[in-house]
Backbone as JSON, one array per atom type, in Angstrom:
{
  "sequence": "XXXXXXXXXXXXXXXXXXXXXXXXXXXXXXXXXXXXXXXXXXXXXXXXXXXXXXXXXXXXXXXXXXXXXXXXXXXXXXXXXXXXXXXXXXXXXXXXXXXXXXXXXXXXXXXXXXXXXXXXXXXXXXXXXXXXXXXXXXXXXXXXXXXXXXXXXXXXXXXXXXXXXXXXXXXXXXXXXXXXX",
  "N": [[116.58, 57.9, 106.42], [118.81, 59.47, 106.63], [120.16, 58.86, 104.37], [120.18, 60.54, 102.11], [121.83, 62.53, 102.83], [124.66, 62.85, 102.0], [127.96, 62.89, 100.47], [127.16, 63.11, 97.86], [125.14, 64.86, 98.03], [126.23, 67.32, 97.7], [126.06, 67.88, 95.05], [123.54, 68.76, 94.59], [121.36, 71.66, 94.25], [121.79, 74.44, 96.49], [119.37, 75.44, 97.56], [117.65, 73.24, 97.35], [118.86, 71.45, 99.1], [118.64, 72.8, 101.58], [115.85, 72.96, 101.71], [115.24, 70.2, 101.97], [116.55, 69.69, 104.42], [115.05, 71.36, 106.14], [112.52, 70.21, 105.86], [112.95, 67.56, 106.8], [114.18, 67.93, 109.32], [113.2, 70.15, 110.6], [111.19, 70.25, 112.71], [112.57, 68.8, 114.67], [114.81, 70.42, 115.13], [113.52, 72.66, 116.13], [112.48, 71.59, 118.54], [114.89, 71.0, 119.8], [116.0, 73.59, 120.11], [114.06, 74.61, 121.82], [114.76, 73.33, 124.17], [116.76, 74.89, 125.1], [115.84, 77.6, 125.19], [113.24, 77.66, 126.25], [110.84, 78.77, 125.37], [108.28, 78.98, 123.13], [107.69, 80.8, 120.95], [110.08, 82.26, 120.73], [111.8, 80.15, 120.2], [110.83, 79.34, 117.71], [111.48, 81.59, 116.14], [114.3, 81.56, 116.39], [114.83, 79.11, 115.2], [114.15, 79.61, 112.54], [116.14, 81.51, 111.99], [118.36, 79.87, 112.26], [118.14, 78.12, 110.06], [118.41, 79.98, 108.01], [121.02, 80.8, 108.5], [122.32, 78.36, 108.01], [121.78, 78.09, 105.27], [123.25, 80.23, 104.24], [125.82, 79.44, 104.98], [126.18, 77.06, 103.69], [127.62, 76.86, 101.16], [130.25, 76.74, 102.06], [130.43, 74.4, 103.43], [132.12, 71.43, 104.16], [131.56, 68.71, 104.11], [132.7, 67.02, 105.98], [131.46, 65.98, 108.11], [128.15, 64.68, 108.77], [125.35, 66.36, 107.25], [123.27, 66.63, 109.05], [124.54, 66.52, 111.58], [126.09, 68.81, 111.37], [124.06, 70.72, 111.15], [122.89, 70.43, 113.7], [125.0, 71.31, 115.32], [125.14, 74.0, 114.56], [122.59, 74.82, 115.41], [122.71, 74.39, 118.21], [124.87, 76.07, 118.93], [123.86, 78.54, 118.06], [121.63, 78.79, 119.71], [122.86, 78.9, 122.22], [124.33, 81.26, 121.87], [122.21, 83.06, 121.68], [121.18, 82.88, 124.29], [123.23, 84.09, 125.68], [123.02, 86.65, 124.84], [122.22, 90.19, 125.0], [119.52, 90.72, 124.67], [118.19, 88.33, 125.43], [118.83, 88.29, 128.11], [117.69, 90.59, 129.12], [115.1, 91.03, 128.21], [112.05, 89.66, 128.82], [110.23, 87.14, 127.46], [106.9, 86.04, 127.13], [105.27, 82.9, 127.24], [102.95, 80.42, 127.11], [102.72, 77.87, 126.02], [104.59, 75.05, 126.21], [105.23, 72.34, 125.61], [104.05, 70.0, 123.18], [100.94, 68.29, 123.43], [100.87, 64.84, 124.11], [99.5, 62.27, 122.16], [97.35, 59.7, 123.25], [96.04, 56.45, 124.04], [95.02, 55.84, 126.45], [92.93, 56.06, 129.43], [91.18, 59.13, 130.25], [91.74, 60.04, 132.82], [94.14, 58.66, 133.42], [95.68, 59.73, 131.42], [95.8, 62.44, 132.15], [97.16, 62.23, 134.59], [99.58, 61.09, 133.68], [100.43, 63.14, 131.99], [100.86, 65.18, 133.84], [102.97, 64.06, 135.32], [104.89, 63.85, 133.28], [105.17, 66.58, 132.67], [106.21, 67.47, 135.11], [108.65, 66.09, 135.11], [109.87, 67.18, 132.81], [110.02, 69.85, 133.63], [111.82, 69.6, 135.75], [114.07, 68.66, 134.36], [114.57, 70.94, 132.88], [115.58, 72.63, 134.82], [118.14, 71.84, 135.2], [121.67, 72.51, 134.75], [122.84, 73.77, 131.57], [124.82, 72.15, 130.3], [124.29, 69.59, 131.22], [121.6, 69.28, 130.64], [121.55, 69.39, 127.82], [122.85, 66.99, 127.02], [121.15, 65.08, 128.11], [118.83, 65.66, 126.69], [119.66, 65.14, 123.99], [120.28, 62.43, 124.22], [117.93, 61.1, 125.23], [115.68, 62.26, 123.96], [116.4, 62.71, 121.31], [117.61, 60.37, 120.82], [120.34, 59.83, 120.33], [123.58, 58.36, 119.85], [126.44, 57.92, 122.04], [128.73, 58.62, 120.64], [127.67, 60.18, 118.54], [126.57, 62.29, 120.02], [128.91, 63.36, 121.14], [130.16, 64.28, 118.85], [128.3, 66.19, 117.88], [128.24, 68.02, 120.02], [130.84, 68.68, 120.15], [132.73, 67.66, 121.97], [134.67, 65.44, 124.06], [134.0, 61.93, 123.97], [134.0, 60.58, 126.42], [133.52, 62.69, 128.12], [130.9, 63.26, 127.45], [129.66, 60.93, 128.45], [130.23, 61.24, 131.18], [128.9, 63.67, 131.74], [126.27, 62.89, 131.17], [125.84, 60.89, 133.08], [126.18, 62.39, 135.46], [124.17, 64.31, 135.07], [121.88, 62.69, 135.14], [122.07, 61.83, 137.79], [121.75, 64.26, 139.18], [119.17, 64.89, 138.34], [117.74, 62.75, 139.42], [118.11, 63.3, 142.16], [116.73, 65.75, 142.34], [114.12, 64.91, 141.69], [113.61, 63.08, 143.76], [113.7, 64.8, 145.96], [111.53, 66.37, 145.35], [109.47, 64.48, 145.53], [109.57, 63.83, 148.26], [109.02, 66.17, 149.35]],
  "CA": [[116.43, 59.34, 106.24], [120.15, 60.03, 106.52], [120.74, 58.43, 103.12], [120.37, 61.61, 101.13], [122.78, 63.49, 103.38], [125.97, 62.3, 101.71], [128.76, 63.75, 99.6], [126.4, 63.33, 96.63], [124.28, 66.01, 98.3], [126.94, 68.52, 97.23], [125.68, 68.1, 93.65], [122.21, 69.39, 94.56], [121.38, 73.11, 94.5], [121.69, 74.77, 97.92], [117.97, 75.59, 97.93], [117.08, 71.9, 97.51], [119.44, 70.88, 100.32], [118.02, 73.46, 102.73], [114.45, 72.5, 101.75], [115.25, 68.85, 102.54], [116.89, 69.8, 105.84], [113.9, 71.93, 106.85], [111.44, 69.23, 105.85], [113.29, 66.4, 107.61], [114.69, 68.23, 110.65], [112.64, 71.4, 111.13], [110.57, 70.02, 114.03], [113.6, 68.37, 115.61], [115.6, 71.6, 115.48], [112.65, 73.47, 117.0], [112.47, 70.96, 119.86], [116.23, 71.19, 120.36], [116.1, 74.98, 120.52], [113.19, 74.76, 123.0], [115.49, 72.86, 125.35], [117.63, 75.98, 125.55], [115.19, 78.9, 125.42], [112.01, 77.46, 127.04], [109.8, 79.68, 124.9], [107.95, 78.51, 121.8], [107.82, 81.82, 119.91], [111.51, 82.54, 120.57], [112.38, 78.97, 119.55], [110.45, 79.39, 116.29], [112.31, 82.63, 115.51], [115.68, 81.09, 116.33], [114.89, 78.02, 114.22], [114.22, 80.25, 111.22], [117.48, 82.1, 111.87], [119.31, 78.76, 112.09], [118.09, 77.65, 108.67], [119.01, 81.04, 107.18], [122.46, 80.68, 108.74], [122.75, 77.16, 107.28], [121.73, 78.39, 103.84], [124.39, 81.11, 103.91], [127.08, 78.74, 105.21], [126.22, 75.82, 102.93], [128.7, 76.78, 100.16], [131.54, 76.46, 102.68], [130.36, 73.11, 104.11], [133.13, 70.54, 103.58], [131.08, 67.34, 104.16], [133.53, 66.25, 106.9], [130.49, 65.29, 108.96], [126.86, 64.68, 108.08], [124.64, 67.64, 107.3], [122.48, 66.65, 110.28], [125.45, 66.88, 112.67], [126.44, 70.21, 111.14], [122.86, 71.48, 111.5], [122.74, 70.4, 115.16], [126.04, 72.19, 115.88], [124.7, 75.38, 114.33], [121.42, 75.07, 116.28], [123.16, 74.49, 119.6], [125.67, 77.29, 119.08], [122.98, 79.7, 117.9], [120.81, 78.86, 120.93], [123.73, 79.37, 123.31], [124.61, 82.67, 121.6], [121.01, 83.81, 122.05], [121.09, 82.93, 125.75], [124.26, 85.03, 126.15], [122.76, 87.97, 124.26], [121.59, 91.22, 125.83], [118.07, 90.57, 124.53], [117.72, 87.2, 126.25], [119.04, 88.61, 129.53], [116.98, 91.79, 129.54], [113.72, 91.05, 127.74], [111.41, 88.39, 129.16], [109.09, 86.83, 126.59], [105.9, 85.18, 127.78], [104.76, 81.85, 126.37], [102.34, 79.36, 127.91], [102.85, 76.57, 125.38], [105.94, 74.55, 126.32], [105.36, 71.11, 124.86], [102.84, 69.52, 122.53], [100.31, 67.2, 124.17], [101.1, 63.54, 123.5], [98.28, 61.51, 121.95], [97.4, 58.44, 123.97], [94.78, 55.71, 124.02], [94.66, 55.53, 127.84], [91.79, 56.82, 129.93], [91.41, 60.56, 130.47], [92.38, 60.19, 134.13], [95.52, 58.21, 133.28], [96.35, 60.7, 130.55], [96.05, 63.64, 132.95], [98.23, 61.89, 135.54], [100.82, 60.93, 132.92], [100.82, 64.46, 131.52], [101.41, 65.9, 134.99], [104.28, 63.47, 135.61], [105.77, 64.27, 132.19], [105.45, 68.01, 132.86], [107.1, 67.58, 136.26], [109.97, 65.63, 134.68], [110.4, 68.19, 131.89], [110.37, 71.02, 134.44], [113.04, 69.29, 136.49], [115.17, 68.64, 133.39], [114.84, 72.33, 132.5], [116.32, 73.32, 135.89], [119.53, 71.4, 135.18], [122.58, 73.34, 133.95], [122.77, 73.48, 130.13], [125.7, 71.07, 129.87], [123.63, 68.32, 131.53], [120.32, 69.28, 129.95], [121.72, 69.09, 126.39], [123.15, 65.57, 126.79], [119.92, 64.34, 128.4], [117.94, 65.87, 125.54], [120.16, 64.42, 122.82], [120.24, 61.0, 124.49], [116.59, 60.53, 125.43], [114.68, 62.78, 123.04], [116.9, 62.53, 119.94], [118.11, 59.0, 120.77], [121.65, 59.81, 119.71], [124.6, 57.56, 120.51], [127.48, 58.71, 122.71], [129.61, 59.14, 119.6], [126.96, 61.26, 117.85], [126.49, 63.43, 120.94], [130.25, 63.95, 121.23], [130.41, 65.0, 117.6], [127.42, 67.36, 117.83], [128.62, 68.99, 121.06], [132.27, 68.92, 119.97], [133.42, 67.33, 123.21], [135.14, 64.07, 124.13], [132.94, 60.96, 124.24], [133.99, 60.33, 127.87], [132.89, 63.85, 128.74], [129.46, 63.04, 127.25], [129.26, 59.91, 129.42], [130.29, 61.84, 132.52], [127.8, 64.64, 131.87], [125.01, 62.17, 131.2], [125.74, 60.24, 134.39], [125.99, 63.46, 136.45], [122.85, 64.88, 134.81], [120.88, 61.75, 135.66], [122.16, 61.87, 139.26], [121.13, 65.51, 139.61], [117.74, 64.77, 138.08], [117.22, 61.83, 140.43], [118.06, 64.04, 143.43], [115.65, 66.72, 142.25], [112.85, 64.2, 141.72], [113.43, 62.54, 145.11], [113.42, 65.94, 146.81], [110.17, 66.76, 145.01], [108.6, 63.45, 146.09], [109.58, 63.9, 149.73], [108.79, 67.42, 149.67]],
  "C": [[117.78, 59.98, 105.98], [120.76, 59.74, 105.15], [121.0, 59.54, 102.12], [121.37, 62.65, 101.6], [124.21, 62.96, 103.23], [126.76, 63.29, 100.87], [128.05, 64.02, 98.28], [125.46, 64.53, 96.79], [124.9, 67.29, 97.75], [126.56, 68.84, 95.78], [124.31, 68.76, 93.51], [122.33, 70.89, 94.75], [121.18, 73.36, 96.0], [120.24, 74.88, 98.39], [117.33, 74.23, 98.19], [117.6, 71.24, 98.79], [118.78, 71.48, 101.55], [116.55, 73.05, 102.85], [114.35, 71.12, 102.37], [115.56, 68.89, 104.03], [115.71, 70.33, 106.65], [112.77, 70.92, 106.94], [111.73, 68.08, 106.81], [113.62, 66.75, 109.07], [114.11, 69.49, 111.28], [112.05, 71.25, 112.52], [111.6, 69.64, 115.07], [114.47, 69.54, 116.06], [114.79, 72.5, 116.42], [112.64, 72.9, 118.42], [113.82, 71.13, 120.56], [116.4, 72.6, 120.9], [115.24, 75.24, 121.76], [113.88, 74.32, 124.27], [116.38, 73.95, 125.92], [116.83, 77.21, 125.98], [113.87, 78.83, 126.18], [110.86, 78.37, 126.61], [109.52, 79.36, 123.44], [108.16, 79.58, 120.72], [109.29, 82.2, 119.67], [112.17, 81.38, 119.83], [112.05, 78.95, 118.05], [111.3, 80.42, 115.54], [113.75, 82.16, 115.34], [115.84, 79.97, 115.31], [114.95, 78.58, 112.81], [115.6, 80.84, 110.99], [118.53, 81.01, 111.62], [119.32, 78.27, 110.65], [118.62, 78.71, 107.7], [120.53, 80.98, 107.29], [123.03, 79.48, 107.97], [122.8, 77.42, 105.78], [122.94, 79.23, 103.42], [125.73, 80.38, 104.02], [127.25, 77.49, 104.35], [127.33, 75.77, 101.87], [130.06, 76.45, 100.78], [131.56, 75.13, 103.43], [131.26, 72.11, 103.4], [132.72, 69.06, 103.56], [132.03, 66.44, 104.97], [132.68, 65.5, 107.9], [129.18, 65.28, 108.19], [126.23, 66.07, 108.17], [123.82, 67.75, 108.58], [123.34, 67.09, 111.46], [125.82, 68.36, 112.57], [125.28, 71.12, 111.54], [122.68, 71.55, 113.01], [123.77, 71.31, 115.82], [125.62, 73.65, 115.74], [123.54, 75.72, 115.27], [121.84, 75.25, 117.73], [123.94, 75.78, 119.82], [124.81, 78.54, 118.98], [122.11, 79.9, 119.15], [121.64, 79.4, 122.1], [124.08, 80.86, 123.11], [123.41, 83.54, 121.99], [120.93, 83.96, 123.57], [122.11, 83.89, 126.36], [123.95, 86.47, 125.74], [122.09, 88.92, 125.26], [120.08, 91.02, 125.82], [117.54, 89.48, 125.45], [117.83, 87.53, 127.74], [118.15, 89.74, 130.02], [115.52, 91.88, 129.11], [113.11, 89.68, 128.03], [110.2, 88.2, 128.26], [108.17, 85.87, 127.32], [105.41, 84.16, 126.77], [104.23, 80.72, 127.23], [102.58, 77.97, 127.34], [104.29, 76.1, 125.44], [106.13, 73.29, 125.5], [104.01, 70.69, 124.29], [102.26, 68.37, 123.36], [100.47, 65.9, 123.4], [99.78, 62.8, 123.37], [98.42, 60.15, 122.63], [96.04, 57.77, 123.93], [94.35, 55.33, 125.43], [93.5, 56.41, 128.28], [92.18, 58.28, 130.19], [92.15, 60.77, 131.79], [93.86, 59.8, 134.06], [96.32, 59.2, 132.44], [96.71, 61.97, 131.32], [97.19, 63.38, 133.93], [99.57, 61.77, 134.82], [101.33, 62.28, 132.44], [101.45, 65.27, 132.64], [102.8, 65.37, 135.34], [105.29, 63.88, 134.54], [106.16, 65.74, 132.35], [106.42, 68.22, 134.02], [108.52, 67.18, 135.87], [110.62, 66.67, 133.77], [110.84, 69.43, 132.67], [111.65, 70.79, 135.22], [114.24, 69.25, 135.55], [115.56, 70.06, 133.03], [115.61, 73.09, 133.58], [117.79, 72.91, 135.92], [120.39, 72.41, 134.41], [122.59, 72.86, 132.49], [123.62, 72.28, 129.75], [125.12, 69.69, 130.18], [122.32, 68.18, 130.75], [120.5, 68.88, 128.49], [122.06, 67.62, 126.15], [121.92, 64.71, 127.09], [118.95, 64.46, 127.23], [118.4, 65.03, 124.35], [120.06, 62.91, 123.01], [118.81, 60.47, 124.48], [115.53, 61.03, 124.45], [115.11, 62.59, 121.58], [117.47, 61.14, 119.72], [119.44, 58.89, 120.04], [122.61, 58.95, 120.53], [125.6, 58.49, 121.19], [128.39, 59.38, 121.67], [128.95, 60.32, 118.87], [126.87, 62.51, 118.74], [127.83, 64.14, 121.06], [130.56, 64.79, 119.99], [129.59, 66.29, 117.52], [127.88, 68.44, 118.81], [130.09, 69.37, 120.99], [133.02, 68.78, 121.3], [133.81, 65.86, 123.15], [133.98, 63.14, 124.5], [132.85, 60.64, 125.74], [133.36, 61.49, 128.63], [131.37, 63.74, 128.6], [128.95, 62.04, 128.29], [129.21, 60.48, 130.83], [129.14, 62.81, 132.73], [126.44, 63.95, 131.95], [124.8, 61.51, 132.56], [125.45, 61.28, 135.48], [124.6, 64.09, 136.3], [121.74, 63.99, 135.36], [120.89, 61.73, 137.18], [121.47, 63.12, 139.8], [119.61, 65.45, 139.45], [117.08, 63.85, 139.11], [117.08, 62.53, 141.78], [116.9, 65.04, 143.44], [114.28, 66.04, 142.37], [112.57, 63.6, 143.1], [113.07, 63.65, 146.09], [111.98, 66.39, 146.6], [109.16, 65.78, 145.61], [108.47, 63.57, 147.6], [109.14, 65.25, 150.25], [108.09, 68.44, 150.15]]
}
C-alpha cells in the first residue's frame, strides 16, 4: 500500500494524492482521532478538517518522510489542538457509539463476553494519559514499529519504548485493580 507514497507521488495532481490518502487511510485516521476525542461525530469532523489541512499543505510537503507519516503527524497535532481548544473544554458532545462491533464466528455468549472484555480494556486504555495512550494505540492498533512511532510522534525512539513500557504497567495496574475490585 505504501508503494504509491514515494517521491514519484509529487508528479501527481494534489487532488489525486489527497483522494488516495483518504481512500487508503481515512478509516485509520478516524480511529486515530477517536483515541484522542472519544466521540465519533467529533472524530468525523476532525478527520475531515485533517484532510482539508493536508490538501492545503500538500504543495509545501518536502517528501522528507512518507505521506502516511506526515498525515499521522497532522492528525495527532490537530487532535491535540482540538483537546486544548475552548470548544473541547466547554462544550460536551454526546455520542454512544465508541467502537465498531467486531465480527466473529464464536457463539453469541462468547461474543458478548469478549465484547465486554474488549470494552473494558478500551475504557481502561482511554483513562491513560495521552502520551501513553497514543503509543499503545500506534503499537497495538496500527502495528507500527518503534522507529515509525518515534517519527510520527516526533520523539526519541527510547522515549517511545519508555512510554510504551510505562503505559503497559499503568494499564496492568488498572486492570488488576478492576479485577480485585
